[in-house]
N, C-alpha and C positions, 0 to 999 in steps of 0.2 A: 504494499499500500504505499502510495507516495501522495504529496500535495501537488497542486497545479504550479505553486510557486517553485517547486523544485525542478520541474521540467521547462518552465516558461518564465520571461521576465518582461516587465513593462517598460519599454524604452521611452524616456522622456528627452526629446531633442528639441527644445524650444529655440526657435529662430525668429529673425525679423523678416518678414515676408516683403517688406519694401525693398530690401537690399539684397536678399537671396537670388540666386539665378534659377529657381524652380519656376514652372510655368502652370501646373495643373494642381487641382486640389480635389479631394473626395469628401463629400458631405454625407450625412445620413441617407438622404434620398437616393444616393448613387449605389447604396449597398442593398441588396435584395434578400429576402428571406430564404434560408437554405440555399444560397448560391455563392459559391467560393470565388466566382469570377466578377471582376469590375467591368461593366460594359459601358458605363456613362461616367462622366467627370465634368469639372467646371474649369475655366481658364482664369487664373489668379487675377489678372488686370481688367479682365472683361466684366466680372461679376462683383456685386457688393459682398464683402465678407466681414462678419463680426469679429470682435477683438479675441474670440476664443480660437480662431484659426491661426495658430502659431506653432503647431507640432509638426516636425518633419517626420516622413516615413520614407523607407527605401524599399526598392523593388525587391519582393520575395517576403518581406515582412508580413505579418497577419494583423488585419485591422478588425477591431471588435467594437460594436456599438454598445457602450456601457448603459445607455438609458433605454428603457422599456425593452429589456433583455428577452422578453417573450416573443419579439420579432425575429429572433435568432439570426442576426446580422453579423456574419463572419466571412471574411473575404481575404483573398491574398492579393497584395499590391503588385500591379503589373508594371509600375514605374515609380520613380522617386517623385514626391509631391508633399503637400501639406494637408493636414486635417484639423479638426477642432479638438480641444483638450477632452472632450466627452467621447472621442473615439480612443479606444486603447490601442497603442502600437505594440505589437508583441512578437517576440522572437524566441527560438528555443533557448534553454538554459541547462547546462550540464549535459552529461552524456549518458543518462539512465534511459532516456527515450530518443528514438531516432526523429529527426525533424519531420520526416514525411508523414507521421501520423498526428502531429499536433493539431492541424486544422481540423481533422475528422473528429478528435476528442472534443474539441470546442463545438461541434455539431451535435454531439451525442445528447440524448434525453436526459441523462443524468446531470451533465454539466448545465443544461438550460434550466432544468428545475431547480438546481441548486442556486443559480444567479437570481431566478425569480424569487425565490423564498428568502434570499438574503439582500434583496435590493431595499432601499430606503425611499420614503416618500410615496404618496398615493397619486397625485395628479400625473406627475411625470417620473416615475420610479427609477432609480439608478442605483449601480453597484459601485462600490469602491474597490481599488485594487487590492487592498489588504484582505478584504473578505473573499474576493474572487480567488486569491492566491491561496486561500485555506481549503479550497475544495480538494477532498481526498477521493482517490479512485484505485483501483487494482491495476497494476502495470505488468503485463507478460514480459517474459525474457527477451532479450534483443532479437533473437533469431525468429521468435513468433511474431515480434513486432513487424519485422521485415516482410514476412508471409501476409500479415494483415494489411499493411501498407499496400502491398502488390495487388491484393483483391480490391481494396476500397479505391485506389487510383485507377484500376481498370473500369470498375463501375462508374467512376467520375468521367472517365473517357467516353463511355458509352452514352452518358448524358450530354456531354459537350457535342458529340456527333449528331445525337438526335435534334438538339436544338439548332445546330448548323443547317441540318436537313430541312427542318421547319422554316427557317429563315429563307432557304433557297427556293422552297416551294411557294412561299408567299411572294417573294420577289417575282417569281415566274408568273403567278397570277396577276399580279400588277401589269406585267408586260402583255399578257393575254388580253386583259380587259381593255388596255388602250387600243389594241388592234381590233378587237371584236366590236367595240362599240363605235368605231370609226370606219372599219373597212367590211365588217360583216364576215360571212362565211362563203368563199367561192365566188366572190364577185371580182370582175376585171374591169367593169366601167363605173364611172362615178358621175354625179352631177352636182352643180352648185346649187344648194337649197337657200343659202344666205349669202351675202357678200362675203367671199373668201372662205366659205364653210362648205366642204364637199362631203357627200354621202353617197352610198351605193345606189344604183338605180332601183326603184321600187321602194325606198325608204322615204321617210319625211320627218319633219320636226313637229312636235305638238307640245303645247303646254299641259302640265299635269292635270289641271282643271278641265281639259276638254275630254279627257279619256278616263277620268276618275271622280269620285266622290271624295271630297276632303273635308275632315271635321276634326276641330280641337277636342280636347278632353275635359273632364270634370275637375273644378277648382277644389282643392282640399281646404276644409274650413272646420270650425267648431262644431257646426250642425252635421259634420259627417261622422261623428263619433258613432260606431256601430250600435244600433239598437234593435229595431224590429226587422230591418231588410239589410243585413250586412252582406256586401258582395266583395269579392276579391277584386283588386285593381292592380295594374302595372304602372311602374314609374320608370324613370331613367334607367335605374340600376338594373332593371329586368331586361331592357332592350339593348342586347349587344349586337354587334355586327353579325347579320345572318343567323341569329340564334336568340331565342327567348330563355332567359334564365329563370327557372322556376323556383329558385330558392328565396328566403326571406318572404313568405307570403304576407301580404297586407290587405286589411279590410277597411272599408268604411261604408257608410249608409248611403243607400241608393234607392229612390223611389220607383215604382213600377213604370211610371212614364219615362224616367231617366234611363232605367235599363232598357227600355225600347229603343231609345235614341242612341245609347253609348255602348251597347252590348257588342263585343267583338265577334266577327264571323270568321270562318276558315277562309284564309286567303287575304285577310286584312293586312297591309303594310304599315307597320308602325314606325314612326320616325322621331328621333330625339329633337325636340323644338328648342331647348336651350341647354347650354353647357358651359362651364367655366374654361374648358379645354377646347379650343377651336378645332383641333384634330378630330375630336368626337362629335361635333356639332352635325347633326343630319344622319347620324348612322341609324341603319334601318335593319328590321327583321320582320319576318312573316308569322303571323299567328295562325297556327294550324289546328285550333280547337283544343289546345292542351288543358284548358280550364273552362269549366262550364259557367255560364253567367258571368263573365269576366268583363269588366269595364277598364278605363284607363284615364290617368291623371292628366291635367292640362299641359304638363311638360312634354306630353307625347301627342303627336298628330297621327291621326289615322287616315290612311289612304285606301280607298276601296275601288280597285280598277274595275272599269266597265268591261264586262264580258265581250268578247268578240273584237276588242280593240287593243288590250293590254293585259299580259299575264302577270301576276304577282311576282314571280320568281325572276322574270326579266327587269321589272322596275326595281326590285330589291337589290339585285346585283348592280345595277347602274347606279343606284344612289350611293352604293358603298365603293364605287370605283373612283379612280382618280379625276375622271371627267366629272362624275356626278358630284363628287365633294367640291370640286371647284365651283360648280353651279350653286351647291348649296352656300358656300363661303360667301360668294358675291352677292346673294340675297340676305344673308345673316346681318344683324346689326349688334354692336356692342353697347352694353348699358352697364357701368360699373363692374366691368371686367367680365360680365357674363354675356355670351353671344346668343341672340335670339333669332329664330327663323321666322316664326309666326305662320299661321294659316294663309293668310293672304299671299305672302311671298313665296311660300311653298307652291301654292297653285300655279303661280307664274313661271316656275322654273321649266324650261324647255328640255325635252328628252328626245334623242334620235329614236325613232320607231320603225322597225323593220316589219314586214308581214308577219302575222301570228306563228306559221311554221318556224320561221328563223328565230323569233324571239325564244321559242321552245328550245331550238338547237343551241343557241347561246347560252340560255340558262343551264341546260344539261351539261355543257361543257365546263362552265364555271362550277356548277354543283359537284361534278366529279373531282375537280380540284379541291374543293372544300372537304370532301370526304377524305381525300388523301392527307389534307392538314390535319383533320380531326384524329385520324388513325395515328399520324406522327406524334400528335400531342399526347394521345393516350399512352403511347409507348414511352414518350419522355417522362410522363408522370409516373408510370409503373416503374421506370428505371430510377427515378428519385426515391420512390417508396421502398424499393429494393435496397438502395444504398443506405437508406436511413435505418432499415431494419438490420443491415449488416453491421453498422456502426454501433447500433445498440446492443447487438449480440456480442460482437468481438471486442468492443471497448468498455462494457459495463460490469463484466465479470471475468475471472480468470479463464483462459481458453485451455481446455484439457484435451491432450492427444492431437493437438493441431500441427 
């Protein structure tokens, strides 16, 4: 049995960021839960940094978020930079543990639960180094540590490759959407439908309002407290790109007449009306009847495509495409940092409209790519779960006969 302080040390290298030659910093938001890799960072001279950002870290050192440790933010620094003093900069100490195992130990359930239980404060709980260093755990012999490290880094490599594959497929879909919504499938001739804007022969441009019924949602208020007629409703958090998230069920009071007006039907396209993040404005998903007697909040806009002119799958894919998002952003307005689309502006968005058979073809091609992305994500999540299971099994108790 050893303590964390025997195998790791907290490096405190305080510097003057105004005179140092470092260019990048890592803040808490750049570190992701259960992810050892840093994929985002900031530039020191381009962003405002508070006085707490004065700690230097070096490539290969481990960064640990000491506040709200239940978020399990442990990452390996990919370059030299600075961080805030609330991020511990950790490196191996002594020779009883091989360095390759240290980051996995810090991801283990035992380490996380200990840090949570020994954190101070309630609003923004934090752990001090002295308490973290006191964490005690069983350490296998060096030879077994090497075997464990080999297994865990192999699992980590599978996760990294899965995530790279997902990013590649998503990039491929972006390229496919740019071509499909501009050139269609199998067309050789185009025509100018607007000045400087060309589409395949047989396509036209239509405003959403001419081929759909568009309706805003119900305003949430004190009168909506569930009483006699509670109905489930969807809000921004439920409408993801091409997917309705059924988690976190919410209910409010809806009269029979309101239910008649706002009840969702299979094939309704739901669009996010407002969001603080411009990139998420206008994201769309199709309601497929997952919930009976379901309505939607006013931050969601419902589009009900007119049968015979527009299919929901085509519209949803277009709104989530680069071209569609550009159209949404042009119509969106910013108020106090929140971007609003609004029913009237959404209705005026123009969409390229091929004949119905080609709409179905385009939607099917993109849907097949979505299926591949979903399968890859499921594989990545399974790999992460397996890695965590291995960590907890191999680093939480002595390993016998390994």
